[in-house]
C-alpha positions in Angstrom: -220.3 54.7 172.4 -217.6 57.1 172.7 -217.8 60.3 170.5 -214.5 61.2 169.2 -213.2 64.8 169.7 -212.9 67.1 166.6 -209.1 66.4 166.8 -209.4 62.9 166.6 -211.6 63.0 163.7 -209.3 65.4 162.0 -206.3 63.1 162.5 -208.3 59.9 161.2 -209.3 61.8 158.3 -205.9 62.9 157.5 -204.6 59.5 157.7 -207.4 58.4 155.3 -206.4 60.9 152.7 -202.5 60.1 153.1 -203.8 56.3 152.3 -206.2 57.4 149.3 -203.4 59.8 147.6 -200.5 57.3 148.3 -202.7 54.7 146.3 -203.3 57.1 143.6 -199.7 57.8 143.3 -198.6 54.2 143.2 -201.1 53.5 140.6 -200.2 56.5 138.4 -196.5 55.8 138.4 -196.8 52.0 137.7 -195.2 50.9 134.7 -197.4 51.1 131.9 -197.1 48.0 129.4 -196.3 49.3 125.8 -197.9 47.8 122.8 -196.9 44.7 121.8 -194.4 44.7 118.9 -194.8 41.7 116.7 -191.6 39.7 115.4 -191.9 41.0 112.1 -191.8 44.6 113.1 -188.7 43.7 114.9 -186.9 42.8 111.6 -185.7 45.4 109.4 -186.9 45.0 105.6 -186.4 48.4 104.5 -184.4 51.6 105.2 -185.8 54.8 106.0 -183.7 57.3 103.6 -185.4 59.1 100.9 -182.5 58.7 98.2 -180.2 56.1 99.8 -180.3 52.4 98.7 -178.1 49.5 100.2 -176.3 46.7 98.9 -176.2 44.1 101.4 -173.5 41.6 100.4 -173.7 38.4 102.2 -170.3 36.7 102.3 -169.2 33.0 103.0 -166.9 32.5 99.8 -165.1 34.7 97.2 -162.1 36.5 98.5 -161.0 38.2 95.3 -164.4 39.1 94.3 -165.0 40.7 97.6 -161.8 42.7 97.0 -162.9 43.5 93.5 -166.2 44.6 94.8 -164.2 47.0 97.3 -162.2 48.6 94.3 -165.7 49.4 92.4 -167.3 50.8 95.3 -164.1 53.1 95.9 -164.1 54.1 92.3 -168.0 55.2 92.7 -167.2 56.7 96.1 -170.3 54.4 97.1 -170.8 52.2 100.7 -172.1 48.9 101.0 -172.5 46.5 104.1 -170.4 43.1 104.2 -172.4 40.7 106.1 -169.6 38.5 106.9 -169.9 34.7 107.9 -167.3 34.1 110.9 -166.0 30.8 109.5 -165.2 32.7 106.0 -163.9 35.8 108.0 -161.6 33.4 110.2 -159.9 32.5 107.1 -159.9 35.7 105.4 -158.7 38.2 108.2 -156.7 40.2 106.1 -159.7 40.7 103.8 -161.9 41.6 106.8 -159.6 44.4 108.0 -159.4 45.5 104.4 -163.1 46.0 104.3 -163.1 47.9 107.5 -159.8 49.9 106.5 -161.8 51.3 103.3 -164.5 52.4 105.3 -167.1 49.9 104.5 -169.6 48.5 107.1 -169.4 45.1 108.4 -172.5 42.8 109.8 -172.6 39.6 111.0 -173.8 36.7 109.2 -173.8 34.1 111.8 -170.7 31.5 112.1 -171.5 28.5 110.3 -174.2 29.5 107.9 -176.6 27.6 110.4 -180.8 27.9 109.8 -181.4 30.1 112.7 -184.9 29.4 113.0 -184.0 26.0 114.0 -181.7 26.9 116.9 -183.2 27.8 120.1 -182.3 30.9 122.2 -179.1 29.8 123.4 -177.8 28.2 120.2 -178.7 31.7 118.4 -176.6 33.3 121.2 -173.6 31.0 120.6 -173.9 31.2 116.9 -174.3 34.9 116.4 -172.3 35.7 119.4 -169.2 34.0 118.4 -169.2 35.6 115.0 -169.6 39.2 116.4 -167.0 38.5 118.8 -164.6 37.5 116.3 -165.3 40.5 113.8 -165.1 42.9 116.7 -161.9 41.7 117.8 -160.4 41.7 114.2 -161.6 45.4 113.1 -161.6 47.1 116.5 -165.1 48.1 115.9 -168.5 47.0 117.3 -170.7 45.0 115.1 -174.5 46.3 115.2 -176.5 44.2 112.3 -177.3 40.8 111.6 -178.5 39.1 108.6 -179.7 35.7 109.1 -178.6 32.9 106.5 -181.2 32.1 103.9 -183.3 34.9 105.7 -184.3 32.0 108.3 -185.2 33.3 111.7 -187.6 32.8 114.6 -188.4 34.9 118.1 -185.4 33.3 119.5 -183.3 34.5 116.9 -184.5 37.9 117.1 -184.5 38.0 120.9 -180.6 36.6 121.1 -179.8 39.4 118.5 -181.4 42.2 120.3 -179.6 40.7 123.4 -176.3 41.7 121.8 -177.6 45.1 120.6 -178.0 43.8 117.1 -180.5 44.7 114.7 -182.0 42.0 112.5 -181.8 42.7 108.7 -183.3 41.1 105.7 -183.8 42.7 102.3 -186.4 44.1 100.1 -184.7 43.4 96.6 -182.8 40.1 96.0 -180.7 39.5 93.2 -180.5 35.9 93.6 -177.3 35.8 92.4 -175.9 32.8 93.9 -178.6 30.8 92.0 -179.0 32.7 88.5 -175.5 33.2 87.2 -176.7 35.8 84.7 -174.9 39.3 84.8 -178.1 41.1 83.1 -180.4 39.6 85.2 -178.7 40.6 88.3 -178.3 44.3 87.2 -181.9 44.1 86.4 -183.1 42.7 89.9 -180.8 45.4 91.7 -182.2 48.5 89.9 -185.7 47.8 88.4 -188.2 49.9 90.5 -185.5 50.8 93.0 -186.0 53.4 95.7 -184.6 55.1 98.6 -184.9 52.8 101.6 -184.1 49.7 99.5 -182.1 46.9 100.8 -180.6 45.1 98.2 -179.1 41.5 98.7 -176.1 40.3 96.5 -173.2 38.1 97.0 -169.5 38.1 96.0 -170.1 36.3 92.6 -168.0 37.0 89.5 -171.1 37.9 87.1 -172.1 40.2 90.1 -169.0 41.8 90.0 -169.0 42.1 86.3 -172.2 44.4 86.5 -171.8 45.9 89.9 -170.0 49.1 88.3 -173.1 49.6 86.0 -175.5 49.2 89.0 -173.7 52.0 91.0 -173.6 54.2 88.0 -177.3 53.4 87.6 -178.1 54.5 91.1 -176.1 57.8 90.8 -177.8 58.7 87.3 -181.1 58.1 89.1 -180.5 60.5 92.2 -179.7 57.6 94.6 -176.8 57.3 96.9 -175.4 53.7 97.7 -175.1 54.1 101.4 -174.6 51.5 104.4 -177.1 49.5 106.0 -176.8 51.1 109.1 -177.1 54.8 107.5 -180.4 53.8 105.8 -182.0 52.4 109.1 -181.4 55.7 110.6 
């Protein structure tokens, strides 16, 4: 057997070292999969603010009530987020523009108030995307938040929203004002145990409008700021 020269041994060794280091480098720089994020962790139910609470006003009806809410928010130097249904917005373009002009935040509430958990991915994209495109066109500002009607969502819903750069938002407190037409009950549900980071769901109902000023006063008297959802999420 022919013996390798020292120069040949060195060459073989160098090649082996190159291969080894190449393998190590390739392993080190392989993408590392992060921990899986659960569906629930991708849906926002609270904000991060220590002293900010957010009114989530879901709108598929109530033109005059929406305008009255805007007046009260202005009087109290308060902010809120109006999650607008696309079909409602299409019929109330002037009010949509008024919400934006008064510096209030606008989010998407879908287009036809569908149960998004029953839609597949493409169906969610169409339903959410149509609303977002319309609202952005009317206001000239991007939409970054989506509140699923009835709080119904699935992984397809959240993935569709994420594909459009939207955060999916639910609530930490619900006034249930659409069902319980009791102003004092709405006031209690919007204020009892309230704390920074709360997202409080309400609708443009006449009895809700009647106590909205008191709700905002309560927040201010207890060291809380009424802020838009986007600010609360941080």
